[in-house]
Chimera marker file (.cmm) of the C-alpha trace (Angstrom):
<marker_set name="trace">
<marker id="1" x="21.992" y="24.534" z="52.537" r="1" g="1" b="0" radius="0.5"/>
<marker id="2" x="24.697" y="21.980" z="53.301" r="1" g="1" b="0" radius="0.5"/>
<marker id="3" x="28.258" y="22.619" z="54.547" r="1" g="1" b="0" radius="0.5"/>
<marker id="4" x="30.997" y="19.997" z="54.544" r="1" g="1" b="0" radius="0.5"/>
<marker id="5" x="34.066" y="20.772" z="56.619" r="1" g="1" b="0" radius="0.5"/>
<marker id="6" x="37.053" y="19.154" z="58.249" r="1" g="1" b="0" radius="0.5"/>
<marker id="7" x="36.009" y="19.549" z="61.859" r="1" g="1" b="0" radius="0.5"/>
<marker id="8" x="37.892" y="22.766" z="62.622" r="1" g="1" b="0" radius="0.5"/>
<marker id="9" x="36.133" y="24.419" z="65.556" r="1" g="1" b="0" radius="0.5"/>
<marker id="10" x="36.183" y="27.879" z="64.043" r="1" g="1" b="0" radius="0.5"/>
<marker id="11" x="34.514" y="26.650" z="60.829" r="1" g="1" b="0" radius="0.5"/>
<marker id="12" x="31.844" y="24.725" z="62.827" r="1" g="1" b="0" radius="0.5"/>
<marker id="13" x="31.138" y="27.792" z="64.964" r="1" g="1" b="0" radius="0.5"/>
<marker id="14" x="30.925" y="30.079" z="61.911" r="1" g="1" b="0" radius="0.5"/>
<marker id="15" x="28.432" y="27.750" z="60.241" r="1" g="1" b="0" radius="0.5"/>
<marker id="16" x="26.289" y="27.489" z="63.399" r="1" g="1" b="0" radius="0.5"/>
<marker id="17" x="26.309" y="31.252" z="63.968" r="1" g="1" b="0" radius="0.5"/>
<marker id="18" x="25.841" y="32.362" z="60.361" r="1" g="1" b="0" radius="0.5"/>
<marker id="19" x="23.581" y="29.604" z="59.005" r="1" g="1" b="0" radius="0.5"/>
<marker id="20" x="21.766" y="27.993" z="61.954" r="1" g="1" b="0" radius="0.5"/>
<marker id="21" x="19.318" y="26.166" z="59.652" r="1" g="1" b="0" radius="0.5"/>
<marker id="22" x="22.032" y="24.681" z="57.455" r="1" g="1" b="0" radius="0.5"/>
<marker id="23" x="23.055" y="21.011" z="57.558" r="1" g="1" b="0" radius="0.5"/>
<marker id="24" x="26.669" y="20.757" z="58.716" r="1" g="1" b="0" radius="0.5"/>
<marker id="25" x="28.573" y="17.581" z="57.840" r="1" g="1" b="0" radius="0.5"/>
<marker id="26" x="31.983" y="16.447" z="59.028" r="1" g="1" b="0" radius="0.5"/>
<marker id="27" x="33.855" y="15.424" z="55.904" r="1" g="1" b="0" radius="0.5"/>
<marker id="28" x="33.786" y="11.652" z="55.888" r="1" g="1" b="0" radius="0.5"/>
<marker id="29" x="37.300" y="11.398" z="54.446" r="1" g="1" b="0" radius="0.5"/>
<marker id="30" x="38.720" y="13.581" z="57.234" r="1" g="1" b="0" radius="0.5"/>
<marker id="31" x="36.988" y="11.366" z="59.761" r="1" g="1" b="0" radius="0.5"/>
<marker id="32" x="38.437" y="8.278" z="58.056" r="1" g="1" b="0" radius="0.5"/>
<marker id="33" x="41.943" y="9.775" z="57.896" r="1" g="1" b="0" radius="0.5"/>
<marker id="34" x="41.874" y="10.265" z="61.674" r="1" g="1" b="0" radius="0.5"/>
<marker id="35" x="40.749" y="6.660" z="62.132" r="1" g="1" b="0" radius="0.5"/>
<marker id="36" x="43.428" y="5.285" z="59.818" r="1" g="1" b="0" radius="0.5"/>
<marker id="37" x="46.150" y="7.269" z="61.611" r="1" g="1" b="0" radius="0.5"/>
<marker id="38" x="44.913" y="5.884" z="64.921" r="1" g="1" b="0" radius="0.5"/>
<marker id="39" x="44.796" y="2.281" z="63.671" r="1" g="1" b="0" radius="0.5"/>
<marker id="40" x="48.313" y="2.568" z="62.279" r="1" g="1" b="0" radius="0.5"/>
<marker id="41" x="49.614" y="3.140" z="65.790" r="1" g="1" b="0" radius="0.5"/>
<marker id="42" x="47.941" y="0.091" z="67.290" r="1" g="1" b="0" radius="0.5"/>
<marker id="43" x="48.219" y="-2.592" z="64.630" r="1" g="1" b="0" radius="0.5"/>
<marker id="44" x="51.499" y="-4.073" z="63.415" r="1" g="1" b="0" radius="0.5"/>
<marker id="45" x="49.835" y="-6.425" z="61.008" r="1" g="1" b="0" radius="0.5"/>
<marker id="46" x="48.528" y="-4.636" z="57.925" r="1" g="1" b="0" radius="0.5"/>
<marker id="47" x="45.672" y="-7.087" z="57.372" r="1" g="1" b="0" radius="0.5"/>
<marker id="48" x="44.426" y="-6.694" z="60.942" r="1" g="1" b="0" radius="0.5"/>
<marker id="49" x="44.687" y="-2.877" z="60.695" r="1" g="1" b="0" radius="0.5"/>
<marker id="50" x="42.753" y="-2.799" z="57.431" r="1" g="1" b="0" radius="0.5"/>
<marker id="51" x="40.120" y="-5.210" z="58.661" r="1" g="1" b="0" radius="0.5"/>
<marker id="52" x="39.537" y="-3.283" z="61.860" r="1" g="1" b="0" radius="0.5"/>
<marker id="53" x="39.617" y="0.074" z="60.073" r="1" g="1" b="0" radius="0.5"/>
<marker id="54" x="37.237" y="-0.906" z="57.303" r="1" g="1" b="0" radius="0.5"/>
<marker id="55" x="34.782" y="-2.306" z="59.844" r="1" g="1" b="0" radius="0.5"/>
<marker id="56" x="34.830" y="0.992" z="61.790" r="1" g="1" b="0" radius="0.5"/>
<marker id="57" x="34.365" y="2.989" z="58.567" r="1" g="1" b="0" radius="0.5"/>
<marker id="58" x="31.375" y="0.841" z="57.610" r="1" g="1" b="0" radius="0.5"/>
<marker id="59" x="29.952" y="1.532" z="61.108" r="1" g="1" b="0" radius="0.5"/>
<marker id="60" x="30.465" y="5.259" z="60.528" r="1" g="1" b="0" radius="0.5"/>
<marker id="61" x="28.615" y="5.066" z="57.222" r="1" g="1" b="0" radius="0.5"/>
<marker id="62" x="25.716" y="3.457" z="59.130" r="1" g="1" b="0" radius="0.5"/>
<marker id="63" x="25.854" y="6.280" z="61.685" r="1" g="1" b="0" radius="0.5"/>
<marker id="64" x="26.861" y="3.933" z="64.492" r="1" g="1" b="0" radius="0.5"/>
<marker id="65" x="29.282" y="6.434" z="66.042" r="1" g="1" b="0" radius="0.5"/>
<marker id="66" x="28.718" y="5.187" z="69.604" r="1" g="1" b="0" radius="0.5"/>
<marker id="67" x="29.876" y="1.686" z="68.564" r="1" g="1" b="0" radius="0.5"/>
<marker id="68" x="32.964" y="3.134" z="66.901" r="1" g="1" b="0" radius="0.5"/>
<marker id="69" x="33.746" y="5.191" z="70.004" r="1" g="1" b="0" radius="0.5"/>
<marker id="70" x="33.405" y="2.077" z="72.139" r="1" g="1" b="0" radius="0.5"/>
<marker id="71" x="35.641" y="0.051" z="69.781" r="1" g="1" b="0" radius="0.5"/>
<marker id="72" x="38.328" y="2.719" z="69.894" r="1" g="1" b="0" radius="0.5"/>
<marker id="73" x="38.242" y="2.764" z="73.666" r="1" g="1" b="0" radius="0.5"/>
<marker id="74" x="38.421" y="-1.052" z="73.859" r="1" g="1" b="0" radius="0.5"/>
<marker id="75" x="41.355" y="-1.249" z="71.446" r="1" g="1" b="0" radius="0.5"/>
<marker id="76" x="43.464" y="1.276" z="73.297" r="1" g="1" b="0" radius="0.5"/>
<marker id="77" x="42.185" y="2.096" z="76.762" r="1" g="1" b="0" radius="0.5"/>
<marker id="78" x="44.015" y="4.943" z="78.435" r="1" g="1" b="0" radius="0.5"/>
<marker id="79" x="46.031" y="5.840" z="75.326" r="1" g="1" b="0" radius="0.5"/>
<marker id="80" x="46.584" y="9.437" z="74.299" r="1" g="1" b="0" radius="0.5"/>
<marker id="81" x="45.786" y="8.599" z="70.664" r="1" g="1" b="0" radius="0.5"/>
<marker id="82" x="42.464" y="6.976" z="71.609" r="1" g="1" b="0" radius="0.5"/>
<marker id="83" x="41.547" y="9.922" z="73.824" r="1" g="1" b="0" radius="0.5"/>
<marker id="84" x="42.282" y="12.401" z="71.017" r="1" g="1" b="0" radius="0.5"/>
<marker id="85" x="40.283" y="10.477" z="68.421" r="1" g="1" b="0" radius="0.5"/>
<marker id="86" x="37.369" y="9.990" z="70.795" r="1" g="1" b="0" radius="0.5"/>
<marker id="87" x="37.352" y="13.722" z="71.593" r="1" g="1" b="0" radius="0.5"/>
<marker id="88" x="37.428" y="14.610" z="67.888" r="1" g="1" b="0" radius="0.5"/>
<marker id="89" x="34.542" y="12.274" z="67.087" r="1" g="1" b="0" radius="0.5"/>
<marker id="90" x="32.502" y="13.345" z="70.100" r="1" g="1" b="0" radius="0.5"/>
<marker id="91" x="32.964" y="17.028" z="69.248" r="1" g="1" b="0" radius="0.5"/>
<marker id="92" x="31.676" y="16.278" z="65.739" r="1" g="1" b="0" radius="0.5"/>
<marker id="93" x="29.171" y="13.554" z="66.558" r="1" g="1" b="0" radius="0.5"/>
<marker id="94" x="26.177" y="15.681" z="65.567" r="1" g="1" b="0" radius="0.5"/>
<marker id="95" x="27.789" y="16.201" z="62.157" r="1" g="1" b="0" radius="0.5"/>
<marker id="96" x="28.494" y="12.504" z="61.460" r="1" g="1" b="0" radius="0.5"/>
<marker id="97" x="25.024" y="11.085" z="60.647" r="1" g="1" b="0" radius="0.5"/>
<marker id="98" x="26.227" y="9.836" z="57.293" r="1" g="1" b="0" radius="0.5"/>
<marker id="99" x="23.402" y="7.365" z="56.812" r="1" g="1" b="0" radius="0.5"/>
<marker id="100" x="20.820" y="10.132" z="57.150" r="1" g="1" b="0" radius="0.5"/>
<marker id="101" x="22.764" y="12.484" z="54.909" r="1" g="1" b="0" radius="0.5"/>
<marker id="102" x="22.702" y="9.955" z="52.121" r="1" g="1" b="0" radius="0.5"/>
<marker id="103" x="18.964" y="9.253" z="52.723" r="1" g="1" b="0" radius="0.5"/>
<marker id="104" x="17.959" y="12.897" z="52.498" r="1" g="1" b="0" radius="0.5"/>
<marker id="105" x="19.896" y="13.335" z="49.291" r="1" g="1" b="0" radius="0.5"/>
<marker id="106" x="22.795" y="15.463" z="50.448" r="1" g="1" b="0" radius="0.5"/>
<marker id="107" x="24.801" y="13.659" z="47.788" r="1" g="1" b="0" radius="0.5"/>
<marker id="108" x="28.426" y="13.775" z="48.708" r="1" g="1" b="0" radius="0.5"/>
<marker id="109" x="29.663" y="13.377" z="52.254" r="1" g="1" b="0" radius="0.5"/>
<marker id="110" x="33.249" y="14.333" z="51.469" r="1" g="1" b="0" radius="0.5"/>
<marker id="111" x="34.798" y="17.638" z="50.438" r="1" g="1" b="0" radius="0.5"/>
<marker id="112" x="37.334" y="16.243" z="47.935" r="1" g="1" b="0" radius="0.5"/>
<marker id="113" x="35.374" y="17.263" z="44.842" r="1" g="1" b="0" radius="0.5"/>
<marker id="114" x="34.814" y="20.733" z="46.266" r="1" g="1" b="0" radius="0.5"/>
<marker id="115" x="38.465" y="21.139" z="47.189" r="1" g="1" b="0" radius="0.5"/>
<marker id="116" x="39.538" y="19.946" z="43.735" r="1" g="1" b="0" radius="0.5"/>
<marker id="117" x="37.146" y="22.402" z="42.060" r="1" g="1" b="0" radius="0.5"/>
<marker id="118" x="38.484" y="25.200" z="44.222" r="1" g="1" b="0" radius="0.5"/>
<marker id="119" x="42.032" y="24.445" z="43.125" r="1" g="1" b="0" radius="0.5"/>
<marker id="120" x="41.076" y="24.018" z="39.479" r="1" g="1" b="0" radius="0.5"/>
<marker id="121" x="38.576" y="26.872" z="39.048" r="1" g="1" b="0" radius="0.5"/>
<marker id="122" x="39.783" y="29.491" z="41.521" r="1" g="1" b="0" radius="0.5"/>
<marker id="123" x="43.384" y="29.053" z="42.622" r="1" g="1" b="0" radius="0.5"/>
<marker id="124" x="44.821" y="28.115" z="39.249" r="1" g="1" b="0" radius="0.5"/>
<marker id="125" x="43.820" y="31.493" z="37.854" r="1" g="1" b="0" radius="0.5"/>
<marker id="126" x="43.699" y="33.769" z="40.868" r="1" g="1" b="0" radius="0.5"/>
<marker id="127" x="46.949" y="32.848" z="42.570" r="1" g="1" b="0" radius="0.5"/>
<marker id="128" x="49.361" y="33.369" z="39.669" r="1" g="1" b="0" radius="0.5"/>
<marker id="129" x="52.651" y="35.113" z="40.446" r="1" g="1" b="0" radius="0.5"/>
<marker id="130" x="52.214" y="38.866" z="40.973" r="1" g="1" b="0" radius="0.5"/>
<marker id="131" x="48.404" y="38.768" z="40.917" r="1" g="1" b="0" radius="0.5"/>
<marker id="132" x="46.520" y="41.371" z="42.916" r="1" g="1" b="0" radius="0.5"/>
<marker id="133" x="42.768" y="41.541" z="42.874" r="1" g="1" b="0" radius="0.5"/>
<marker id="134" x="40.148" y="43.998" z="44.113" r="1" g="1" b="0" radius="0.5"/>
<marker id="135" x="36.986" y="42.245" z="45.266" r="1" g="1" b="0" radius="0.5"/>
<marker id="136" x="34.957" y="43.507" z="42.300" r="1" g="1" b="0" radius="0.5"/>
<marker id="137" x="37.550" y="42.485" z="39.669" r="1" g="1" b="0" radius="0.5"/>
<marker id="138" x="38.118" y="39.125" z="41.349" r="1" g="1" b="0" radius="0.5"/>
<marker id="139" x="34.407" y="38.429" z="41.144" r="1" g="1" b="0" radius="0.5"/>
<marker id="140" x="34.341" y="39.315" z="37.425" r="1" g="1" b="0" radius="0.5"/>
<marker id="141" x="37.294" y="37.042" z="36.750" r="1" g="1" b="0" radius="0.5"/>
<marker id="142" x="35.762" y="34.206" z="38.713" r="1" g="1" b="0" radius="0.5"/>
<marker id="143" x="32.504" y="34.569" z="36.816" r="1" g="1" b="0" radius="0.5"/>
<marker id="144" x="34.463" y="34.218" z="33.557" r="1" g="1" b="0" radius="0.5"/>
<marker id="145" x="36.500" y="31.324" z="34.909" r="1" g="1" b="0" radius="0.5"/>
<marker id="146" x="33.365" y="29.407" z="35.954" r="1" g="1" b="0" radius="0.5"/>
<marker id="147" x="31.826" y="30.068" z="32.533" r="1" g="1" b="0" radius="0.5"/>
<marker id="148" x="34.970" y="28.679" z="30.876" r="1" g="1" b="0" radius="0.5"/>
<marker id="149" x="35.164" y="25.613" z="33.134" r="1" g="1" b="0" radius="0.5"/>
<marker id="150" x="31.475" y="24.893" z="32.445" r="1" g="1" b="0" radius="0.5"/>
<marker id="151" x="32.186" y="24.823" z="28.727" r="1" g="1" b="0" radius="0.5"/>
<marker id="152" x="30.020" y="27.851" z="28.022" r="1" g="1" b="0" radius="0.5"/>
<marker id="153" x="32.665" y="30.231" z="26.730" r="1" g="1" b="0" radius="0.5"/>
<marker id="154" x="30.872" y="30.375" z="23.346" r="1" g="1" b="0" radius="0.5"/>
<marker id="155" x="28.066" y="32.312" z="25.010" r="1" g="1" b="0" radius="0.5"/>
<marker id="156" x="30.568" y="35.011" z="26.078" r="1" g="1" b="0" radius="0.5"/>
<marker id="157" x="31.948" y="35.215" z="22.543" r="1" g="1" b="0" radius="0.5"/>
<marker id="158" x="28.422" y="35.550" z="21.111" r="1" g="1" b="0" radius="0.5"/>
<marker id="159" x="27.650" y="38.279" z="23.656" r="1" g="1" b="0" radius="0.5"/>
<marker id="160" x="30.709" y="40.251" z="22.505" r="1" g="1" b="0" radius="0.5"/>
<marker id="161" x="29.371" y="40.109" z="18.916" r="1" g="1" b="0" radius="0.5"/>
<marker id="162" x="26.050" y="41.726" z="19.984" r="1" g="1" b="0" radius="0.5"/>
<marker id="163" x="25.438" y="45.159" z="18.674" r="1" g="1" b="0" radius="0.5"/>
<marker id="164" x="24.680" y="46.793" z="21.973" r="1" g="1" b="0" radius="0.5"/>
<marker id="165" x="23.278" y="50.038" z="20.466" r="1" g="1" b="0" radius="0.5"/>
<marker id="166" x="20.723" y="48.131" z="18.481" r="1" g="1" b="0" radius="0.5"/>
<marker id="167" x="19.898" y="45.825" z="21.382" r="1" g="1" b="0" radius="0.5"/>
<marker id="168" x="19.350" y="48.797" z="23.701" r="1" g="1" b="0" radius="0.5"/>
<link id1="1" id2="2" r="1" g="1" b="0" radius="0.2"/>
<link id1="2" id2="3" r="1" g="1" b="0" radius="0.2"/>
<link id1="3" id2="4" r="1" g="1" b="0" radius="0.2"/>
<link id1="4" id2="5" r="1" g="1" b="0" radius="0.2"/>
<link id1="5" id2="6" r="1" g="1" b="0" radius="0.2"/>
<link id1="6" id2="7" r="1" g="1" b="0" radius="0.2"/>
<link id1="7" id2="8" r="1" g="1" b="0" radius="0.2"/>
<link id1="8" id2="9" r="1" g="1" b="0" radius="0.2"/>
<link id1="9" id2="10" r="1" g="1" b="0" radius="0.2"/>
<link id1="10" id2="11" r="1" g="1" b="0" radius="0.2"/>
<link id1="11" id2="12" r="1" g="1" b="0" radius="0.2"/>
<link id1="12" id2="13" r="1" g="1" b="0" radius="0.2"/>
<link id1="13" id2="14" r="1" g="1" b="0" radius="0.2"/>
<link id1="14" id2="15" r="1" g="1" b="0" radius="0.2"/>
<link id1="15" id2="16" r="1" g="1" b="0" radius="0.2"/>
<link id1="16" id2="17" r="1" g="1" b="0" radius="0.2"/>
<link id1="17" id2="18" r="1" g="1" b="0" radius="0.2"/>
<link id1="18" id2="19" r="1" g="1" b="0" radius="0.2"/>
<link id1="19" id2="20" r="1" g="1" b="0" radius="0.2"/>
<link id1="20" id2="21" r="1" g="1" b="0" radius="0.2"/>
<link id1="21" id2="22" r="1" g="1" b="0" radius="0.2"/>
<link id1="22" id2="23" r="1" g="1" b="0" radius="0.2"/>
<link id1="23" id2="24" r="1" g="1" b="0" radius="0.2"/>
<link id1="24" id2="25" r="1" g="1" b="0" radius="0.2"/>
<link id1="25" id2="26" r="1" g="1" b="0" radius="0.2"/>
<link id1="26" id2="27" r="1" g="1" b="0" radius="0.2"/>
<link id1="27" id2="28" r="1" g="1" b="0" radius="0.2"/>
<link id1="28" id2="29" r="1" g="1" b="0" radius="0.2"/>
<link id1="29" id2="30" r="1" g="1" b="0" radius="0.2"/>
<link id1="30" id2="31" r="1" g="1" b="0" radius="0.2"/>
<link id1="31" id2="32" r="1" g="1" b="0" radius="0.2"/>
<link id1="32" id2="33" r="1" g="1" b="0" radius="0.2"/>
<link id1="33" id2="34" r="1" g="1" b="0" radius="0.2"/>
<link id1="34" id2="35" r="1" g="1" b="0" radius="0.2"/>
<link id1="35" id2="36" r="1" g="1" b="0" radius="0.2"/>
<link id1="36" id2="37" r="1" g="1" b="0" radius="0.2"/>
<link id1="37" id2="38" r="1" g="1" b="0" radius="0.2"/>
<link id1="38" id2="39" r="1" g="1" b="0" radius="0.2"/>
<link id1="39" id2="40" r="1" g="1" b="0" radius="0.2"/>
<link id1="40" id2="41" r="1" g="1" b="0" radius="0.2"/>
<link id1="41" id2="42" r="1" g="1" b="0" radius="0.2"/>
<link id1="42" id2="43" r="1" g="1" b="0" radius="0.2"/>
<link id1="43" id2="44" r="1" g="1" b="0" radius="0.2"/>
<link id1="44" id2="45" r="1" g="1" b="0" radius="0.2"/>
<link id1="45" id2="46" r="1" g="1" b="0" radius="0.2"/>
<link id1="46" id2="47" r="1" g="1" b="0" radius="0.2"/>
<link id1="47" id2="48" r="1" g="1" b="0" radius="0.2"/>
<link id1="48" id2="49" r="1" g="1" b="0" radius="0.2"/>
<link id1="49" id2="50" r="1" g="1" b="0" radius="0.2"/>
<link id1="50" id2="51" r="1" g="1" b="0" radius="0.2"/>
<link id1="51" id2="52" r="1" g="1" b="0" radius="0.2"/>
<link id1="52" id2="53" r="1" g="1" b="0" radius="0.2"/>
<link id1="53" id2="54" r="1" g="1" b="0" radius="0.2"/>
<link id1="54" id2="55" r="1" g="1" b="0" radius="0.2"/>
<link id1="55" id2="56" r="1" g="1" b="0" radius="0.2"/>
<link id1="56" id2="57" r="1" g="1" b="0" radius="0.2"/>
<link id1="57" id2="58" r="1" g="1" b="0" radius="0.2"/>
<link id1="58" id2="59" r="1" g="1" b="0" radius="0.2"/>
<link id1="59" id2="60" r="1" g="1" b="0" radius="0.2"/>
<link id1="60" id2="61" r="1" g="1" b="0" radius="0.2"/>
<link id1="61" id2="62" r="1" g="1" b="0" radius="0.2"/>
<link id1="62" id2="63" r="1" g="1" b="0" radius="0.2"/>
<link id1="63" id2="64" r="1" g="1" b="0" radius="0.2"/>
<link id1="64" id2="65" r="1" g="1" b="0" radius="0.2"/>
<link id1="65" id2="66" r="1" g="1" b="0" radius="0.2"/>
<link id1="66" id2="67" r="1" g="1" b="0" radius="0.2"/>
<link id1="67" id2="68" r="1" g="1" b="0" radius="0.2"/>
<link id1="68" id2="69" r="1" g="1" b="0" radius="0.2"/>
<link id1="69" id2="70" r="1" g="1" b="0" radius="0.2"/>
<link id1="70" id2="71" r="1" g="1" b="0" radius="0.2"/>
<link id1="71" id2="72" r="1" g="1" b="0" radius="0.2"/>
<link id1="72" id2="73" r="1" g="1" b="0" radius="0.2"/>
<link id1="73" id2="74" r="1" g="1" b="0" radius="0.2"/>
<link id1="74" id2="75" r="1" g="1" b="0" radius="0.2"/>
<link id1="75" id2="76" r="1" g="1" b="0" radius="0.2"/>
<link id1="76" id2="77" r="1" g="1" b="0" radius="0.2"/>
<link id1="77" id2="78" r="1" g="1" b="0" radius="0.2"/>
<link id1="78" id2="79" r="1" g="1" b="0" radius="0.2"/>
<link id1="79" id2="80" r="1" g="1" b="0" radius="0.2"/>
<link id1="80" id2="81" r="1" g="1" b="0" radius="0.2"/>
<link id1="81" id2="82" r="1" g="1" b="0" radius="0.2"/>
<link id1="82" id2="83" r="1" g="1" b="0" radius="0.2"/>
<link id1="83" id2="84" r="1" g="1" b="0" radius="0.2"/>
<link id1="84" id2="85" r="1" g="1" b="0" radius="0.2"/>
<link id1="85" id2="86" r="1" g="1" b="0" radius="0.2"/>
<link id1="86" id2="87" r="1" g="1" b="0" radius="0.2"/>
<link id1="87" id2="88" r="1" g="1" b="0" radius="0.2"/>
<link id1="88" id2="89" r="1" g="1" b="0" radius="0.2"/>
<link id1="89" id2="90" r="1" g="1" b="0" radius="0.2"/>
<link id1="90" id2="91" r="1" g="1" b="0" radius="0.2"/>
<link id1="91" id2="92" r="1" g="1" b="0" radius="0.2"/>
<link id1="92" id2="93" r="1" g="1" b="0" radius="0.2"/>
<link id1="93" id2="94" r="1" g="1" b="0" radius="0.2"/>
<link id1="94" id2="95" r="1" g="1" b="0" radius="0.2"/>
<link id1="95" id2="96" r="1" g="1" b="0" radius="0.2"/>
<link id1="96" id2="97" r="1" g="1" b="0" radius="0.2"/>
<link id1="97" id2="98" r="1" g="1" b="0" radius="0.2"/>
<link id1="98" id2="99" r="1" g="1" b="0" radius="0.2"/>
<link id1="99" id2="100" r="1" g="1" b="0" radius="0.2"/>
<link id1="100" id2="101" r="1" g="1" b="0" radius="0.2"/>
<link id1="101" id2="102" r="1" g="1" b="0" radius="0.2"/>
<link id1="102" id2="103" r="1" g="1" b="0" radius="0.2"/>
<link id1="103" id2="104" r="1" g="1" b="0" radius="0.2"/>
<link id1="104" id2="105" r="1" g="1" b="0" radius="0.2"/>
<link id1="105" id2="106" r="1" g="1" b="0" radius="0.2"/>
<link id1="106" id2="107" r="1" g="1" b="0" radius="0.2"/>
<link id1="107" id2="108" r="1" g="1" b="0" radius="0.2"/>
<link id1="108" id2="109" r="1" g="1" b="0" radius="0.2"/>
<link id1="109" id2="110" r="1" g="1" b="0" radius="0.2"/>
<link id1="110" id2="111" r="1" g="1" b="0" radius="0.2"/>
<link id1="111" id2="112" r="1" g="1" b="0" radius="0.2"/>
<link id1="112" id2="113" r="1" g="1" b="0" radius="0.2"/>
<link id1="113" id2="114" r="1" g="1" b="0" radius="0.2"/>
<link id1="114" id2="115" r="1" g="1" b="0" radius="0.2"/>
<link id1="115" id2="116" r="1" g="1" b="0" radius="0.2"/>
<link id1="116" id2="117" r="1" g="1" b="0" radius="0.2"/>
<link id1="117" id2="118" r="1" g="1" b="0" radius="0.2"/>
<link id1="118" id2="119" r="1" g="1" b="0" radius="0.2"/>
<link id1="119" id2="120" r="1" g="1" b="0" radius="0.2"/>
<link id1="120" id2="121" r="1" g="1" b="0" radius="0.2"/>
<link id1="121" id2="122" r="1" g="1" b="0" radius="0.2"/>
<link id1="122" id2="123" r="1" g="1" b="0" radius="0.2"/>
<link id1="123" id2="124" r="1" g="1" b="0" radius="0.2"/>
<link id1="124" id2="125" r="1" g="1" b="0" radius="0.2"/>
<link id1="125" id2="126" r="1" g="1" b="0" radius="0.2"/>
<link id1="126" id2="127" r="1" g="1" b="0" radius="0.2"/>
<link id1="127" id2="128" r="1" g="1" b="0" radius="0.2"/>
<link id1="128" id2="129" r="1" g="1" b="0" radius="0.2"/>
<link id1="129" id2="130" r="1" g="1" b="0" radius="0.2"/>
<link id1="130" id2="131" r="1" g="1" b="0" radius="0.2"/>
<link id1="131" id2="132" r="1" g="1" b="0" radius="0.2"/>
<link id1="132" id2="133" r="1" g="1" b="0" radius="0.2"/>
<link id1="133" id2="134" r="1" g="1" b="0" radius="0.2"/>
<link id1="134" id2="135" r="1" g="1" b="0" radius="0.2"/>
<link id1="135" id2="136" r="1" g="1" b="0" radius="0.2"/>
<link id1="136" id2="137" r="1" g="1" b="0" radius="0.2"/>
<link id1="137" id2="138" r="1" g="1" b="0" radius="0.2"/>
<link id1="138" id2="139" r="1" g="1" b="0" radius="0.2"/>
<link id1="139" id2="140" r="1" g="1" b="0" radius="0.2"/>
<link id1="140" id2="141" r="1" g="1" b="0" radius="0.2"/>
<link id1="141" id2="142" r="1" g="1" b="0" radius="0.2"/>
<link id1="142" id2="143" r="1" g="1" b="0" radius="0.2"/>
<link id1="143" id2="144" r="1" g="1" b="0" radius="0.2"/>
<link id1="144" id2="145" r="1" g="1" b="0" radius="0.2"/>
<link id1="145" id2="146" r="1" g="1" b="0" radius="0.2"/>
<link id1="146" id2="147" r="1" g="1" b="0" radius="0.2"/>
<link id1="147" id2="148" r="1" g="1" b="0" radius="0.2"/>
<link id1="148" id2="149" r="1" g="1" b="0" radius="0.2"/>
<link id1="149" id2="150" r="1" g="1" b="0" radius="0.2"/>
<link id1="150" id2="151" r="1" g="1" b="0" radius="0.2"/>
<link id1="151" id2="152" r="1" g="1" b="0" radius="0.2"/>
<link id1="152" id2="153" r="1" g="1" b="0" radius="0.2"/>
<link id1="153" id2="154" r="1" g="1" b="0" radius="0.2"/>
<link id1="154" id2="155" r="1" g="1" b="0" radius="0.2"/>
<link id1="155" id2="156" r="1" g="1" b="0" radius="0.2"/>
<link id1="156" id2="157" r="1" g="1" b="0" radius="0.2"/>
<link id1="157" id2="158" r="1" g="1" b="0" radius="0.2"/>
<link id1="158" id2="159" r="1" g="1" b="0" radius="0.2"/>
<link id1="159" id2="160" r="1" g="1" b="0" radius="0.2"/>
<link id1="160" id2="161" r="1" g="1" b="0" radius="0.2"/>
<link id1="161" id2="162" r="1" g="1" b="0" radius="0.2"/>
<link id1="162" id2="163" r="1" g="1" b="0" radius="0.2"/>
<link id1="163" id2="164" r="1" g="1" b="0" radius="0.2"/>
<link id1="164" id2="165" r="1" g="1" b="0" radius="0.2"/>
<link id1="165" id2="166" r="1" g="1" b="0" radius="0.2"/>
<link id1="166" id2="167" r="1" g="1" b="0" radius="0.2"/>
<link id1="167" id2="168" r="1" g="1" b="0" radius="0.2"/>
</marker_set>
């Protein structure tokens, strides 16, 4: 079981408590957003910012987090922004072994596809104006929604044509 999350402490704690054997990954794109926001503060030249940032991201993909932490500290010693980014990365260091995740076949290291599917499959139908759902009815609707999004609605139609008395 693999979880990808944004680094929120409560999510990390929930995963560790509820699924101690699961692999927990810090979403690579959240990690890179933090890095880009940091670099934006310290580079006035766009080319220099992009060069430095891309180099750090390539180091993250190679699981060289200690090198990235050192580079952040060297670029902006004693700055509040550097301290915050270093603390964020250190708190999530055990969840940033991106090289290993790709080697063991975790597939994606970012939550973008999952977040998009959540919006498309779940929220688009379940959060319409005036909607109220019991847990049981919500599950039934989500089952149908997933069936539709997977292009298997024809199976539902065929099932409705079944003569249940004969089949029983």
